[in-house]
Backbone as a printed PyTorch tensor [residue, N CA C, xyz], in Angstrom:
tensor([[[-17.0230,   0.7050,  16.7980],
         [-16.3890,   1.2910,  15.6450],
         [-17.6170,   1.7770,  15.0660]],

        [[-17.8100,   3.0700,  14.5460],
         [-18.7680,   3.6420,  13.9530],
         [-18.7220,   3.5220,  12.6200]],

        [[-19.6910,   4.0410,  11.7470],
         [-19.7110,   3.7560,  10.3510],
         [-18.5900,   4.7880,   9.8490]],

        [[-18.4550,   6.0250,  10.2840],
         [-17.1650,   6.8180,   9.7730],
         [-15.9320,   6.4270,  10.1080]],

        [[-15.8180,   5.4900,  11.1350],
         [-14.3930,   4.8790,  11.3850],
         [-14.4860,   3.8490,  10.3280]],

        [[-15.3090,   3.1350,  10.0570],
         [-15.1520,   1.8930,   8.9200],
         [-14.6900,   2.5260,   7.6120]],

        [[-15.5780,   3.3380,   7.4260],
         [-15.0590,   4.1700,   5.8320],
         [-13.6660,   4.7480,   5.6610]],

        [[-13.2530,   5.4180,   7.0060],
         [-11.9480,   5.8840,   6.9460],
         [-10.8800,   4.3820,   6.8770]],

        [[-11.1670,   3.3670,   7.4160],
         [-10.3840,   2.3640,   7.4320],
         [-10.6510,   1.8050,   5.8580]],

        [[-11.5650,   1.8640,   5.2970],
         [-11.7890,   1.3550,   4.1840],
         [-10.9000,   2.0800,   3.2110]],

        [[-11.1200,   3.5330,   3.1770],
         [-10.1460,   4.3390,   2.3470],
         [ -8.7420,   3.8750,   2.6760]],

        [[ -8.3340,   3.8080,   3.9760],
         [ -6.7730,   3.4590,   4.1280],
         [ -6.5570,   2.1630,   3.4810]],

        [[ -7.2340,   1.2250,   3.4350],
         [ -7.0020,  -0.0940,   3.0080],
         [ -7.0210,   0.0170,   1.3500]],

        [[ -8.0190,   0.7410,   0.7360],
         [ -7.8780,   1.0260,  -0.6310],
         [ -6.5170,   1.6330,  -1.1290]],

        [[ -6.1360,   2.8840,  -0.2050],
         [ -4.8370,   3.5490,  -0.5360],
         [ -3.5260,   2.2520,  -0.6180]],

        [[ -3.6030,   1.4780,   0.6100],
         [ -2.5590,   0.6260,   0.6510],
         [ -2.6810,  -0.4200,  -0.5060]],

        [[ -3.7860,  -0.7610,  -0.8510],
         [ -3.7390,  -1.8640,  -1.9250],
         [ -3.4550,  -1.1870,  -3.5380]],

        [[ -3.7010,   0.1030,  -3.5750],
         [ -3.0250,   0.7730,  -4.5590],
         [ -1.3130,   0.9790,  -4.5910]],

        [[ -0.9900,   0.9990,  -3.5030],
         [  0.3470,   1.2690,  -3.2480],
         [  0.9550,  -0.1690,  -3.5870]],

        [[  0.2210,  -1.3110,  -3.2180],
         [  0.7380,  -2.7180,  -3.4360],
         [  0.7220,  -2.9740,  -4.9000]],

        [[ -0.2190,  -2.4790,  -5.5140],
         [ -0.3020,  -2.6410,  -7.0050],
         [  0.7520,  -2.0520,  -7.8940]],

        [[  1.0720,  -0.8340,  -7.4190],
         [  2.1030,   0.1110,  -7.9580],
         [  3.4300,  -0.6880,  -7.9550]],

        [[  3.4820,  -1.3480,  -6.5710],
         [  4.8150,  -1.8230,  -6.1940],
         [  4.9840,  -3.1920,  -7.2400]],

        [[  3.7890,  -4.0340,  -7.2600],
         [  3.8470,  -5.0480,  -8.2700],
         [  4.2920,  -4.6960,  -9.6680]],

        [[  3.6270,  -3.6390, -10.0920],
         [  3.8110,  -3.3160, -11.4510],
         [  5.3230,  -2.8670, -11.8280]],

        [[  5.9360,  -2.6120, -10.8960],
         [  7.2630,  -2.0990, -10.8250],
         [  8.4300,  -3.3050, -10.5520]],

        [[  7.8360,  -4.4720, -10.0010],
         [  8.7120,  -5.4030,  -9.7250],
         [  8.9270,  -6.3640, -10.7080]],

        [[ 10.2850,  -7.0500, -10.9420],
         [ 10.4540,  -7.9510, -11.7750],
         [ 11.3310,  -8.9360, -11.0140]],

        [[ 11.2440, -10.3500, -11.5270],
         [ 11.9460, -11.4780, -11.0540],
         [ 12.7520, -11.9890, -12.2370]],

        [[ 13.9480, -12.0240, -11.9770],
         [ 14.7480, -12.8120, -13.0400],
         [ 15.4330, -14.0370, -12.7480]],

        [[ 15.1710, -15.0760, -13.4630],
         [ 15.5970, -16.5440, -13.2470],
         [ 16.3150, -16.9250, -14.5100]],

        [[ 17.4600, -17.2830, -14.4230],
         [ 18.3310, -17.9380, -15.3420],
         [ 19.1890, -19.0390, -15.0600]],

        [[ 19.5910, -19.7850, -15.9540],
         [ 20.5430, -20.7580, -16.1320],
         [ 21.4730, -20.5010, -17.3220]],

        [[ 22.3220, -21.5820, -17.4950],
         [ 23.0050, -21.5400, -18.7770],
         [ 22.3540, -21.5890, -19.9970]],

        [[ 21.1880, -21.6530, -20.1860],
         [ 20.5700, -22.0080, -21.6440],
         [ 19.5020, -20.7320, -21.6460]],

        [[ 18.8590, -20.2810, -20.6470],
         [ 17.8690, -19.3080, -20.8950],
         [ 17.7960, -18.1820, -19.5160]],

        [[ 17.2860, -17.1410, -19.8560],
         [ 17.0410, -16.2540, -18.9160],
         [ 15.5040, -15.3420, -18.9820]],

        [[ 15.0350, -15.5550, -17.9570],
         [ 13.4570, -15.3120, -18.1770],
         [ 13.2160, -14.2090, -17.0710]],

        [[ 12.3770, -13.2330, -17.5580],
         [ 12.0160, -11.9600, -16.6420],
         [ 10.6200, -11.9460, -16.6860]],

        [[ 10.0730, -12.1110, -15.3310],
         [  8.5180, -12.1150, -15.1070],
         [  8.2260, -10.8960, -14.2340]],

        [[  7.1910, -10.0430, -14.5770],
         [  6.8820,  -9.1190, -13.6510],
         [  5.9420,  -9.1700, -12.6430]],

        [[  5.7110,  -8.5770, -11.7290],
         [  4.6590,  -8.5820, -10.6200],
         [  3.4430,  -9.0860, -11.0140]],

        [[  2.9640,  -8.9400, -12.1330],
         [  1.6010,  -9.0210, -12.7110],
         [  1.5030, -10.5390, -13.1230]],

        [[  2.4770, -11.1890, -13.2190],
         [  2.7610, -12.5880, -13.4890],
         [  2.9200, -12.8370, -15.3020]],

        [[  3.1280, -11.7380, -15.8040],
         [  3.2500, -11.5830, -17.1240],
         [  5.0140, -11.6290, -17.5310]],

        [[  5.1610, -12.5000, -18.6250],
         [  6.3550, -12.6600, -18.9060],
         [  6.9220, -11.5800, -19.6430]],

        [[  8.0090, -10.7870, -19.3260],
         [  8.3970,  -9.4990, -19.8880],
         [  9.4270,  -9.8740, -20.9640]],

        [[ 10.4730, -11.0110, -20.6590],
         [ 11.3910, -11.1130, -21.6300],
         [ 11.9820, -12.5600, -21.4620]],

        [[ 12.3630, -13.1830, -22.5250],
         [ 12.9030, -14.8760, -22.5870],
         [ 14.2370, -14.4130, -23.5140]],

        [[ 15.2150, -14.7950, -22.9130],
         [ 16.6030, -14.6200, -23.7020],
         [ 17.1500, -16.0540, -23.8550]],

        [[ 17.2860, -16.6200, -24.9370],
         [ 17.5820, -17.6590, -25.3650],
         [ 19.1250, -17.6740, -25.7450]],

        [[ 19.9750, -18.3120, -24.5400],
         [ 21.5160, -18.0190, -24.4190],
         [ 22.1650, -19.0560, -25.5370]],

        [[ 21.2960, -20.2420, -26.3120],
         [ 21.8310, -21.1010, -27.1140],
         [ 20.7200, -21.1830, -28.1940]],

        [[ 21.1960, -21.7340, -29.3540],
         [ 20.1660, -21.6850, -30.3190],
         [ 19.1580, -22.8980, -29.9040]],

        [[ 19.8760, -23.9000, -29.4340],
         [ 18.9210, -25.1290, -29.0270],
         [ 19.0220, -25.3640, -27.5330]],

        [[ 17.6290, -25.1970, -27.1370],
         [ 17.6440, -25.5270, -25.5090],
         [ 16.6870, -26.4670, -25.0460]],

        [[ 16.8610, -27.1690, -23.9140],
         [ 16.1510, -28.2300, -23.4860],
         [ 14.8230, -27.8140, -23.0460]],

        [[ 13.6240, -28.1840, -23.7180],
         [ 12.2590, -27.9790, -23.3220],
         [ 12.0650, -27.9660, -21.7970]],

        [[ 12.6460, -28.8540, -21.1960],
         [ 12.3070, -29.1220, -19.5750],
         [ 12.9830, -28.1670, -18.9260]],

        [[ 13.9740, -27.7790, -19.0600],
         [ 14.7250, -26.8210, -18.5350],
         [ 14.2560, -25.4090, -18.4800]],

        [[ 13.7730, -25.1800, -19.9630],
         [ 13.0190, -23.8680, -19.8480],
         [ 11.7980, -23.8950, -19.1370]],

        [[ 11.0730, -24.9760, -19.0540],
         [  9.7520, -24.9480, -18.2260],
         [  9.9310, -25.0060, -17.0650]],

        [[ 11.1650, -25.6140, -16.3630],
         [ 11.4820, -25.4600, -14.9760],
         [ 11.9890, -23.9790, -14.5890]],

        [[ 12.5580, -23.5460, -15.3520],
         [ 13.1300, -21.9960, -15.2220],
         [ 12.1460, -21.1250, -15.1060]],

        [[ 10.9030, -21.3000, -15.9630],
         [  9.6970, -20.5720, -16.0820],
         [  9.0220, -20.6560, -14.9550]],

        [[  8.6830, -22.1240, -14.2810],
         [  7.8900, -22.1760, -13.2560],
         [  8.6910, -21.5960, -12.0870]],

        [[ 10.2060, -21.8640, -11.9510],
         [ 10.8460, -21.2600, -10.7170],
         [ 10.4920, -19.7320, -10.7470]],

        [[ 10.5210, -18.9930, -11.7850],
         [ 10.3260, -17.7200, -11.7240],
         [  9.1070, -17.2980, -11.2820]],

        [[  8.0050, -17.8850, -11.7790],
         [  6.4540, -17.7830, -11.5490],
         [  6.3120, -18.0750,  -9.9730]],

        [[  6.9380, -19.0900,  -9.3630],
         [  6.7360, -19.2810,  -7.8000],
         [  7.4030, -18.3060,  -7.3650]],

        [[  8.4440, -17.6000,  -7.7040],
         [  9.1480, -16.5350,  -6.9430],
         [  8.3960, -15.4680,  -6.9780]],

        [[  7.6050, -15.0980,  -8.0940],
         [  6.8540, -13.7500,  -8.2380],
         [  5.6010, -13.9910,  -7.3700]],

        [[  5.0620, -15.3550,  -7.2630],
         [  3.8480, -15.6480,  -6.5490],
         [  4.0650, -15.4850,  -5.0630]],

        [[  5.4490, -15.8540,  -4.4720],
         [  5.7260, -15.6330,  -3.2770],
         [  5.9930, -14.1600,  -2.8800]],

        [[  6.3800, -13.3290,  -3.8420],
         [  6.5450, -11.9250,  -3.3580],
         [  5.0640, -11.3070,  -3.4910]],

        [[  4.0500, -11.7560,  -4.3050],
         [  2.8520, -11.0510,  -4.3460],
         [  2.2790, -11.3760,  -3.1400]],

        [[  2.1790, -12.9100,  -2.6770],
         [  1.6360, -13.3490,  -1.5590],
         [  2.2300, -12.4950,  -0.3290]],

        [[  3.2820, -12.2010,   0.0860],
         [  4.0830, -11.2670,   0.9900],
         [  3.5090,  -9.9730,   0.8720]],

        [[  3.3330,  -9.4020,  -0.2700],
         [  2.9950,  -7.8560,  -0.3230],
         [  1.4980,  -7.8940,   0.0320]],

        [[  0.6850,  -8.8260,  -0.2770],
         [ -0.5060,  -8.6920,   0.0130],
         [ -0.9570,  -8.8950,   1.4490]],

        [[ -0.0590,  -9.7450,   2.1730],
         [ -0.0260,  -9.8820,   3.3930],
         [  0.1000,  -8.8490,   4.3720]],

        [[  1.0480,  -7.9390,   3.6460],
         [  1.3690,  -6.8450,   4.4140],
         [  0.3260,  -5.6990,   4.4520]],

        [[ -0.3530,  -5.7950,   3.3460],
         [ -1.4860,  -4.6650,   2.9140],
         [ -2.6490,  -5.1410,   3.7230]],

        [[ -2.7480,  -6.4330,   4.3350],
         [ -4.0790,  -6.7060,   4.9590],
         [ -4.0390,  -5.8200,   6.5890]],

        [[ -5.1840,  -5.6250,   6.6900],
         [ -5.4440,  -4.8980,   8.2730],
         [ -5.2050,  -5.8320,   9.3400]],

        [[ -4.9280,  -5.4490,  10.4730],
         [ -4.6670,  -6.3960,  11.5220],
         [ -5.9720,  -6.9730,  12.0220]],

        [[ -6.4670,  -8.0900,  11.9710],
         [ -7.7410,  -8.4710,  12.3800],
         [ -7.5450,  -9.3990,  13.7490]],

        [[ -8.0110,  -8.6960,  14.8650],
         [ -7.9470,  -9.5830,  16.2340],
         [ -8.3860, -10.7820,  16.1200]],

        [[ -7.7530, -12.0290,  16.3670],
         [ -8.1490, -13.3350,  16.4530],
         [ -7.7180, -14.2740,  15.0710]],

        [[ -7.3600, -13.5520,  14.2190],
         [ -6.8730, -14.2820,  12.9570],
         [ -5.4600, -14.5110,  12.9850]]])
């Protein structure tokens, strides 16, 4: 593979990564239960927390938030794996 071929592959990979970033910016994960609803963006930023009750259990809030973050992390990992080039032997 020559230098020009490598540069073409690099350009294609950069375009694919920009596409993944755009998709992540548009993605939201919603996790909710009887006390709280949490919306997390693909960039791992909390977009919204809706408290359904005046008083909520702190551990329930923590667990709901952690579940939402785990879901968005899994989505990001899946998107990044799809963006990686096929490398023989790996």
